[in-house]
MARMARTI-179556 format. One record per residue: residue in three letters; x, y negated, z of N, C-alpha, C in turn. Coordinates in Angstrom, 3 decimals. Atoms other than C-alpha are relative to their C-alpha. Layout:
N
ALA/X/Y/Z/X/Y/Z/X/Y/Z
...
% end
This chain:
71
UNK/-0.762/0.870/0.887/-17.663/-0.038/21.362/1.464/0.008/0.439
UNK/-1.415/0.000/-0.321/-13.891/0.142/21.169/0.602/-1.356/-0.328
UNK/-0.698/1.252/0.223/-11.574/-2.822/21.368/1.251/0.293/-0.816
UNK/-1.179/-0.178/0.836/-8.909/-3.138/18.701/1.241/-0.347/0.804
UNK/-1.254/0.213/-0.728/-5.415/-2.818/20.171/1.099/-0.441/-0.947
UNK/-1.202/0.404/0.728/-2.344/-4.644/18.940/1.089/0.992/0.379
UNK/-1.038/-1.017/-0.186/0.237/-1.860/18.530/0.562/0.314/-1.375
UNK/-0.468/-0.379/1.337/2.321/-0.384/15.717/-1.062/0.837/-0.721
UNK/0.944/-0.758/0.836/0.146/0.961/12.886/0.702/0.411/-1.288
UNK/-0.396/-0.382/1.350/0.983/2.955/9.798/-0.823/-0.827/-0.965
UNK/0.709/0.890/0.929/-0.001/0.991/6.721/-1.342/0.568/-0.432
UNK/1.285/-0.611/0.372/-2.710/3.477/5.724/-0.965/-0.025/1.190
UNK/0.829/0.001/-1.215/-3.968/3.669/9.319/-0.661/-1.358/0.205
UNK/0.573/1.334/-0.182/-4.438/-0.101/9.567/-0.996/-0.315/-1.116
UNK/0.918/0.240/1.118/-6.007/-0.285/6.116/-1.320/0.721/0.224
UNK/1.235/-0.762/-0.263/-8.513/2.422/7.095/-0.789/-0.610/1.153
UNK/0.721/0.690/-1.073/-9.345/0.470/10.267/-0.838/-1.141/-0.584
UNK/0.738/1.094/0.644/-10.377/-2.456/8.047/-1.039/0.509/-0.996
UNK/0.854/-0.478/1.092/-11.962/-0.380/5.286/-0.252/1.500/0.144
UNK/0.162/-1.432/-0.276/-13.110/2.961/6.732/-0.763/0.785/-1.066
UNK/0.772/-0.708/1.017/-15.423/3.791/3.835/0.825/0.321/-1.243
UNK/-0.845/-0.212/1.174/-12.576/3.759/1.308/1.010/1.107/0.271
UNK/-1.088/-0.960/-0.164/-9.944/6.394/0.677/1.205/-0.752/0.567
UNK/-1.169/0.700/-0.560/-6.661/5.634/2.469/0.775/-0.798/-1.053
UNK/-0.756/0.682/1.044/-4.929/4.724/-0.797/-0.730/-1.255/-0.490
UNK/0.785/1.155/0.455/-7.738/2.425/-1.977/-0.071/-1.070/1.094
UNK/0.042/0.950/-1.114/-8.012/0.834/1.474/1.325/-0.744/0.111
UNK/-1.318/0.642/-0.068/-4.272/0.164/1.481/0.160/-1.028/-1.122
UNK/-0.088/0.951/1.118/-4.431/-1.470/-1.961/-0.824/-1.253/0.285
UNK/0.878/1.141/-0.301/-7.330/-3.675/-0.831/0.616/-0.873/1.097
UNK/-0.629/0.772/-1.077/-5.557/-4.700/2.399/1.214/-0.757/-0.544
UNK/-1.149/0.671/0.606/-2.391/-5.495/0.413/-0.460/-1.189/-0.838
UNK/0.547/1.109/0.794/-4.517/-7.652/-1.909/-0.384/-1.159/0.917
UNK/0.388/1.046/-0.953/-5.998/-9.543/1.057/1.231/-0.714/0.554
UNK/-1.238/0.580/-0.535/-2.502/-10.063/2.482/0.638/-0.918/-1.049
UNK/-0.628/0.774/1.075/-1.221/-11.314/-0.882/-0.713/-1.318/-0.257
UNK/0.732/1.231/0.337/-3.995/-13.878/-1.364/-0.201/-0.923/1.199
UNK/0.144/0.870/-1.166/-4.097/-15.181/2.225/1.228/-0.900/0.073
UNK/-1.151/0.919/0.051/-1.896/-18.315/2.241/1.023/0.246/1.122
UNK/-1.103/-0.140/-0.939/1.456/-17.616/3.897/0.081/1.314/0.748
UNK/0.005/-1.226/-0.803/0.526/-14.226/5.331/1.107/0.955/-0.416
UNK/-1.059/-0.916/0.453/2.904/-12.158/3.191/1.361/-0.456/0.512
UNK/-1.269/0.521/-0.513/5.788/-14.433/4.201/0.127/0.236/1.500
UNK/-0.039/-0.247/-1.449/4.860/-14.158/7.888/0.284/1.462/0.289
UNK/-0.241/-1.424/-0.210/4.789/-10.376/7.620/1.448/0.352/-0.331
UNK/-1.398/-0.256/0.368/8.143/-10.329/5.845/0.941/-0.464/1.114
UNK/-0.838/0.543/-1.075/9.643/-12.498/8.616/-0.062/0.855/1.270
UNK/0.193/-0.788/-1.218/8.275/-10.141/11.307/0.353/1.476/-0.178
UNK/-0.309/-1.409/0.273/9.295/-6.851/9.665/1.244/0.421/0.777
UNK/-1.132/-0.470/-0.800/11.532/-4.864/11.982/0.266/1.489/-0.183
UNK/-0.137/-1.451/0.069/10.985/-1.196/11.229/-0.159/0.527/-1.405
UNK/0.193/-0.622/1.307/10.256/1.219/8.425/-1.090/-0.720/-0.802
UNK/0.982/0.733/0.812/8.317/-0.247/5.486/-1.412/0.577/0.058
UNK/1.338/-0.605/-0.094/5.418/2.159/6.104/-0.671/-0.275/1.340
UNK/0.516/0.264/-1.337/4.862/0.764/9.594/-0.147/-1.499/0.221
UNK/0.204/1.390/-0.424/3.341/-2.527/10.702/0.365/-0.092/1.477
UNK/-0.381/0.208/-1.395/5.013/-3.702/13.916/-1.137/-0.725/0.726
UNK/1.035/0.758/-0.727/2.855/-5.194/16.698/-0.051/-1.473/-0.423
UNK/-0.009/1.409/0.428/3.962/-8.684/15.602/-0.667/-0.164/-1.365
UNK/0.630/0.050/1.319/2.889/-7.927/12.038/-1.504/0.208/0.112
UNK/1.437/-0.254/-0.208/-0.462/-6.528/13.198/-0.663/-1.250/0.564
UNK/0.555/1.226/-0.583/-1.023/-9.655/15.290/-0.179/-1.070/-1.081
UNK/0.105/0.988/1.078/-0.334/-11.870/12.243/-1.159/0.338/-0.939
UNK/1.106/-0.421/0.870/-2.770/-9.837/10.131/-1.338/-0.285/0.675
UNK/1.252/0.213/-0.736/-5.486/-9.989/12.813/-0.291/-1.497/0.139
UNK/0.209/1.454/-0.087/-4.948/-13.741/13.264/-0.522/-0.559/-1.325
UNK/0.424/0.485/1.319/-5.424/-14.215/9.512/-1.350/0.571/-0.425
UNK/1.177/-0.672/0.556/-8.137/-11.661/8.691/-1.076/0.314/1.027
UNK/0.926/-0.409/-1.047/-9.831/-11.087/12.031/0.217/1.458/0.356
UNK/-0.122/-1.401/-0.408/-10.133/-7.781/13.852/-0.740/0.902/-0.965
UNK/0.720/-0.947/0.868/-11.069/-4.718/11.838/-1.331/0.399/0.615
% end
């Protein structure tokens, strides 16, 4: 069993960690939906954004994991 690490993740990479049975594009859409409907999560991610839009920073990954649980 592997332990999920808080580190930078590409958006498709993190989505596939949560939804490995889906295609990367479909997994990303689903993760974006979860982020959008979780109260306050999109705002927290926006506040923590520091790099390229295709990359979740460690702070953003931590916020996602705190809201949705580990993949």
